[in-house]
C-alpha positions as CSV (number, residue, x, y, z in Angstrom):
1,X,-212.5,-33.0,-91.8
2,X,-215.4,-31.9,-93.7
3,X,-216.7,-31.7,-96.9
4,X,-218.5,-29.3,-99.1
5,X,-219.7,-29.4,-102.4
6,X,-220.3,-25.5,-103.2
7,X,-222.5,-25.5,-106.3
8,X,-220.4,-28.1,-108.0
9,X,-221.5,-28.6,-111.7
10,X,-219.5,-30.9,-114.3
11,X,-220.3,-31.5,-117.7
12,X,-218.7,-33.2,-120.5
13,X,-219.0,-31.8,-124.2
14,X,-221.6,-29.6,-123.0
15,X,-223.6,-32.6,-121.4
16,X,-224.1,-31.7,-116.9
17,X,-223.2,-35.2,-115.9
18,X,-223.5,-33.2,-111.9
19,X,-225.5,-30.1,-111.9
20,X,-224.9,-27.4,-109.1
21,X,-224.6,-29.9,-106.4
22,X,-224.8,-28.0,-102.9
23,X,-223.7,-30.6,-99.4
24,X,-221.8,-30.6,-96.4
25,X,-220.6,-33.9,-95.0
26,X,-219.7,-33.3,-91.5
27,X,-216.2,-34.3,-90.0
28,X,-216.5,-37.6,-89.0
29,X,-219.6,-39.0,-91.0
30,X,-220.3,-41.3,-92.9
31,X,-222.5,-39.9,-96.0
32,X,-223.8,-42.4,-98.4
33,X,-224.5,-40.9,-102.6
34,X,-227.5,-43.6,-103.3
35,X,-228.7,-43.3,-106.7
36,X,-229.1,-45.6,-110.4
37,X,-226.3,-45.5,-112.8
38,X,-226.0,-41.9,-114.8
39,X,-227.3,-39.8,-111.4
40,X,-224.1,-38.2,-111.1
41,X,-222.9,-39.9,-107.5
42,X,-219.3,-41.1,-108.9
43,X,-218.8,-37.5,-110.6
44,X,-219.4,-35.9,-107.6
45,X,-217.1,-37.9,-105.5
46,X,-214.2,-37.6,-108.3
47,X,-214.7,-34.3,-108.1
48,X,-214.1,-34.8,-103.9
49,X,-210.7,-37.0,-105.2
50,X,-209.5,-34.4,-107.9
51,X,-210.1,-36.3,-111.0
52,X,-212.8,-34.5,-112.8
53,X,-212.8,-30.4,-112.3
54,X,-216.0,-28.8,-111.8
55,X,-216.9,-26.5,-114.8
56,X,-217.9,-24.4,-112.0
57,X,-218.6,-24.2,-108.0
58,X,-216.4,-25.2,-106.0
59,X,-215.0,-28.5,-103.4
60,X,-213.6,-27.6,-100.3
61,X,-212.2,-30.1,-97.5
62,X,-212.2,-29.1,-94.0
63,X,-213.0,-25.4,-95.1
64,X,-210.2,-25.2,-97.7
65,X,-210.6,-24.8,-101.2
66,X,-208.9,-27.5,-103.2
67,X,-210.7,-27.1,-106.1
68,X,-207.6,-26.7,-107.8
69,X,-205.3,-28.6,-105.8
70,X,-204.0,-32.2,-107.7
71,X,-205.4,-35.1,-106.3
72,X,-202.4,-36.3,-104.2
73,X,-202.3,-32.8,-102.3
74,X,-205.7,-33.2,-101.0
75,X,-204.9,-35.8,-98.3
76,X,-207.6,-38.5,-99.5
77,X,-208.0,-42.3,-99.4
78,X,-209.5,-44.1,-102.0
79,X,-211.2,-47.5,-102.6
80,X,-212.6,-48.6,-105.7
81,X,-214.7,-51.6,-106.7
82,X,-212.5,-53.3,-108.9
83,X,-209.7,-53.1,-105.8
84,X,-207.1,-51.7,-107.9
85,X,-204.3,-54.1,-106.3
86,X,-200.8,-54.4,-108.2
87,X,-200.5,-58.3,-109.0
88,X,-196.7,-58.1,-109.0
89,X,-196.6,-56.6,-105.2
90,X,-197.4,-58.8,-101.9
91,X,-200.3,-57.3,-99.9
92,X,-198.3,-55.4,-97.3
93,X,-195.9,-53.9,-100.6
94,X,-199.1,-52.9,-102.0
95,X,-200.2,-51.6,-98.5
96,X,-197.1,-49.1,-98.9
97,X,-197.3,-48.1,-102.2
98,X,-199.0,-44.4,-101.7
99,X,-196.7,-43.9,-98.6
100,X,-193.6,-44.7,-100.5
101,X,-194.9,-42.2,-103.5
102,X,-195.4,-39.6,-100.4
103,X,-191.4,-40.6,-100.0
104,X,-192.6,-41.7,-95.9
105,X,-189.8,-42.8,-93.9
106,X,-188.7,-46.6,-93.8
107,X,-189.4,-47.2,-89.9
108,X,-192.9,-45.3,-90.5
109,X,-193.7,-46.9,-93.3
110,X,-193.6,-50.6,-91.9
111,X,-195.3,-49.1,-88.7
112,X,-198.5,-47.7,-90.7
113,X,-198.7,-50.8,-92.9
114,X,-198.7,-53.2,-90.1
115,X,-201.3,-50.7,-88.3
116,X,-203.6,-50.5,-91.5
117,X,-203.5,-54.5,-91.5
118,X,-204.0,-55.1,-88.2
119,X,-206.9,-52.5,-88.0
120,X,-208.9,-54.3,-91.3
121,X,-207.6,-57.8,-90.3
122,X,-205.6,-58.7,-93.0
123,X,-202.1,-59.1,-90.4
124,X,-201.5,-62.1,-91.4
125,X,-201.6,-62.3,-94.8
126,X,-198.9,-59.6,-95.4
127,X,-196.7,-61.8,-97.4
128,X,-199.4,-63.1,-99.8
129,X,-199.8,-62.0,-103.3
130,X,-203.3,-60.4,-104.4
131,X,-204.0,-63.8,-106.3
132,X,-203.7,-65.5,-103.3
133,X,-206.5,-64.0,-101.5
134,X,-210.3,-63.9,-101.8
135,X,-212.8,-60.9,-103.5
136,X,-213.7,-59.7,-99.8
137,X,-209.9,-60.3,-98.5
138,X,-208.7,-57.9,-101.6
139,X,-210.9,-55.6,-100.8
140,X,-209.4,-55.3,-96.9
141,X,-206.4,-54.6,-98.6
142,X,-207.6,-52.0,-100.9
143,X,-209.2,-50.3,-97.8
144,X,-206.1,-51.1,-95.9
145,X,-204.1,-49.2,-98.6
146,X,-206.3,-45.8,-98.3
147,X,-205.8,-46.1,-94.5
148,X,-202.4,-46.7,-94.4
149,X,-201.3,-42.6,-95.8
150,X,-204.0,-41.6,-92.8
151,X,-206.3,-39.5,-94.8
152,X,-208.7,-36.7,-93.8
153,X,-211.1,-38.3,-96.4
154,X,-212.3,-41.6,-97.4
155,X,-213.7,-42.1,-100.6
156,X,-215.3,-45.4,-101.2
157,X,-216.8,-46.0,-105.1
158,X,-219.2,-49.1,-105.0
159,X,-216.6,-50.9,-102.8
160,X,-218.5,-54.0,-102.6
161,X,-220.8,-54.2,-105.7
162,X,-218.3,-57.0,-106.9
163,X,-219.1,-59.1,-103.7
164,X,-221.3,-61.6,-103.3
165,X,-224.1,-61.5,-100.8
166,X,-222.2,-63.0,-98.1
167,X,-219.1,-61.2,-98.6
168,X,-221.0,-57.9,-98.9
169,X,-222.8,-58.3,-95.6
170,X,-219.7,-59.0,-93.6
171,X,-217.3,-56.2,-95.2
172,X,-220.6,-53.8,-94.3
173,X,-219.9,-55.0,-90.3
174,X,-216.3,-54.2,-91.2
175,X,-216.7,-50.4,-92.5
176,X,-219.0,-50.0,-89.9
177,X,-216.8,-51.2,-87.3
178,X,-213.8,-49.3,-89.2
179,X,-216.2,-46.0,-88.9
180,X,-216.2,-46.4,-84.8
181,X,-212.7,-47.0,-84.6
182,X,-211.9,-43.6,-87.0
183,X,-214.1,-41.3,-85.7
184,X,-212.5,-38.4,-87.3
185,X,-212.3,-40.1,-90.8
186,X,-215.1,-38.5,-93.0
187,X,-216.2,-40.9,-95.6
188,X,-218.1,-40.4,-98.9
189,X,-219.8,-43.8,-99.9
190,X,-221.2,-44.3,-103.7
191,X,-223.6,-46.3,-104.1
192,X,-226.9,-48.3,-105.9
193,X,-228.1,-50.3,-102.9
194,X,-230.0,-48.8,-100.5
195,X,-229.4,-51.9,-98.1
196,X,-225.8,-50.4,-98.3
197,X,-226.8,-46.8,-97.3
198,X,-228.9,-47.5,-94.8
199,X,-226.9,-50.0,-92.8
200,X,-223.8,-47.9,-93.2
201,X,-224.4,-44.1,-93.4
202,X,-225.6,-41.3,-91.0
203,X,-227.1,-39.5,-93.9
204,X,-228.3,-40.2,-97.4
205,X,-227.7,-38.0,-100.4
206,X,-230.3,-39.2,-103.0
207,X,-229.0,-38.3,-106.7
208,X,-231.4,-38.5,-109.6
209,X,-230.6,-37.5,-113.3
210,X,-227.4,-35.2,-112.1
211,X,-229.1,-33.7,-109.5
212,X,-229.7,-34.1,-105.8
213,X,-233.1,-34.8,-104.8
214,X,-233.5,-35.2,-101.3
215,X,-230.7,-36.0,-98.0
216,X,-231.1,-36.8,-94.6
217,X,-230.5,-39.5,-92.1
218,X,-231.7,-42.9,-93.6
219,X,-234.7,-42.9,-90.7
220,X,-235.9,-39.5,-92.0
221,X,-235.7,-40.7,-95.9
222,X,-237.2,-44.0,-95.3
223,X,-240.6,-42.5,-92.7
224,X,-240.9,-39.6,-94.2
225,X,-239.5,-39.1,-97.9
226,X,-239.3,-35.7,-99.6
227,X,-240.7,-37.0,-103.2
228,X,-242.0,-40.0,-104.9
229,X,-238.5,-40.7,-106.6
230,X,-236.4,-40.5,-102.8
231,X,-239.3,-43.4,-101.7
232,X,-239.3,-45.2,-104.3
233,X,-235.2,-46.1,-104.1
234,X,-235.0,-46.2,-100.5
235,X,-236.7,-49.1,-99.4
236,X,-239.5,-49.4,-102.2
237,X,-243.1,-48.1,-101.8
238,X,-246.3,-47.9,-102.9
239,X,-246.9,-44.6,-104.6
240,X,-250.4,-44.1,-105.5
241,X,-252.0,-41.3,-107.3
242,X,-254.7,-39.8,-105.3
243,X,-257.1,-36.5,-104.9
244,X,-257.1,-34.4,-102.4
245,X,-260.4,-34.7,-100.0
246,X,-261.2,-32.6,-96.6
247,X,-260.1,-35.1,-94.3
248,X,-258.4,-37.8,-96.6
249,X,-257.8,-38.8,-100.1
250,X,-259.7,-40.3,-102.8
251,X,-258.2,-43.3,-104.4
252,X,-260.0,-44.6,-107.4
253,X,-263.0,-43.6,-105.8
254,X,-262.4,-45.3,-102.1
255,X,-261.9,-42.7,-99.5
256,X,-258.4,-43.6,-98.3
257,X,-258.0,-41.9,-94.1
258,X,-254.7,-40.2,-94.2
259,X,-253.5,-36.5,-93.0
260,X,-253.9,-33.9,-95.0
261,X,-253.1,-30.8,-93.4
262,X,-250.4,-29.4,-95.2
263,X,-252.5,-30.6,-98.3
264,X,-254.5,-28.2,-100.4
265,X,-258.1,-30.0,-101.3
266,X,-258.8,-30.7,-105.0
267,X,-254.8,-31.4,-105.6
268,X,-253.4,-34.3,-107.1
269,X,-251.1,-35.9,-104.9
270,X,-248.9,-39.0,-104.4
271,X,-249.8,-41.4,-101.2
272,X,-246.7,-43.5,-100.3
273,X,-247.5,-46.5,-98.1
274,X,-244.4,-49.0,-97.3
275,X,-245.4,-52.5,-98.4
276,X,-244.8,-54.2,-95.0
277,X,-247.3,-51.5,-93.3
278,X,-249.9,-53.0,-95.6
279,X,-251.8,-55.8,-94.4
280,X,-254.2,-58.4,-95.6
281,X,-257.7,-58.2,-94.6
282,X,-260.5,-55.7,-93.0
283,X,-259.2,-52.9,-91.2
284,X,-258.8,-49.5,-91.7
285,X,-258.3,-47.8,-95.2
286,X,-259.2,-50.9,-97.4
287,X,-258.2,-51.4,-100.6
288,X,-259.8,-54.2,-103.0
289,X,-258.3,-55.7,-105.7
290,X,-257.1,-59.2,-107.3
291,X,-253.8,-61.1,-106.8
292,X,-251.9,-60.9,-109.7
293,X,-248.5,-62.1,-108.5
294,X,-247.1,-63.6,-105.4
295,X,-243.7,-64.5,-104.0
296,X,-242.8,-66.3,-100.6
297,X,-239.6,-64.9,-99.6
298,X,-238.6,-67.2,-96.4
299,X,-240.6,-65.6,-93.4
300,X,-242.9,-63.4,-95.8
301,X,-245.0,-63.3,-99.0
302,X,-244.9,-60.5,-101.0
303,X,-248.5,-59.8,-102.8
304,X,-249.1,-57.7,-106.0
305,X,-253.0,-56.6,-105.9
306,X,-254.1,-55.2,-109.2
307,X,-256.7,-52.3,-108.5
308,X,-257.9,-50.0,-111.6
309,X,-254.7,-50.6,-113.4
310,X,-252.4,-50.3,-110.4
311,X,-250.4,-52.7,-108.5
312,X,-250.1,-52.6,-104.2
313,X,-247.7,-54.4,-102.8
314,X,-248.2,-56.2,-99.4
315,X,-245.5,-58.0,-98.0
316,X,-246.8,-59.9,-94.8
317,X,-246.0,-62.9,-92.6
318,X,-245.4,-66.4,-94.4
319,X,-249.2,-67.5,-95.2
320,X,-249.9,-71.0,-94.7
321,X,-252.5,-70.7,-97.1
322,X,-251.8,-68.0,-99.6
323,X,-254.1,-66.5,-101.8
324,X,-254.1,-67.9,-105.5
325,X,-253.7,-65.9,-108.3
326,X,-256.3,-64.5,-110.0
327,X,-258.7,-64.3,-106.4
328,X,-260.2,-60.9,-104.8
329,X,-258.5,-59.9,-102.0
330,X,-258.6,-57.1,-99.3
331,X,-255.5,-54.7,-98.1
332,X,-255.6,-52.1,-95.5
333,X,-252.8,-50.1,-93.8
334,X,-253.9,-47.5,-90.9
335,X,-253.4,-43.7,-91.6
336,X,-250.1,-43.2,-89.8
337,X,-248.3,-45.0,-91.7
338,X,-249.0,-43.0,-94.8
339,X,-247.0,-40.4,-96.0
340,X,-248.8,-37.4,-98.9
341,X,-246.3,-36.6,-101.2
342,X,-246.5,-33.9,-104.3
343,X,-248.0,-35.3,-107.4
344,X,-245.4,-37.8,-109.3
345,X,-245.3,-40.5,-111.5
346,X,-247.1,-43.5,-109.7
347,X,-245.4,-46.9,-109.0
348,X,-248.3,-49.7,-109.1
């Protein structure tokens, strides 16, 4: 069951919080809505759920216009950050809640609850109360409750943000497994965490300032971002202001050889290079500067190199003798590892 946003606009007191969103989630696809707070991603999810009504545009599920349908008639399961479990009900009673509200026959309720708990690995906790569970276990129960109604669409609103890093990693693996075991269920996953989006999603829709900025597979957005915002938000990047030349670009008087086939000579542009593709020492496309900061990250060192008022990041394999603060260094990158973007705000 697919989801389609047909020029959906949502406004509160004249303030547009979602601006003419056009987006399609294919049947069985996991689509991540990724963006900072206030970008419109949760509003888009709530429009699908039926909790907010668009000022204009339509929401369609499986080709059916559901814009005017109440939430309970949309066949949607929803998981939120706060779990929203009923503390006085046991796990099995929490999972059964939506089924009972739909007046599902008692025998079918028992069957579906058992299936949902088994699917989420919580079958052994059916008689416990939420207070007896860890945060990760509570989130599994919330997911089981959403799945018990056999939804056509599963909406997840920052479902892992309340968990610690270890639990978050485990739940990501569980959600990926659920996706494999429920191939017909479309998932719309709201997050501000790029790792979650890159790990779980088939495609990512990048949101900012109430508008869709880019949409594509994780690999597409990481390797060939459409704009500077997408490059910086999906994976992190060096974004350097340059001027396009005949066979490369000029950065602070230094000529760098990159592909400029689709650029106009003399135009301003932004050069995007991922930190892990920047090397330390001599090589092609050299940039010189001084070490402003160095961070040890276990397997790598992150170098911040100051050059002409900009900071260039380089993630290099753990150095036995890292350079000192203020020491002059040379960085380099391969031509094929750089992407030329429209001129925008550099993050350096």
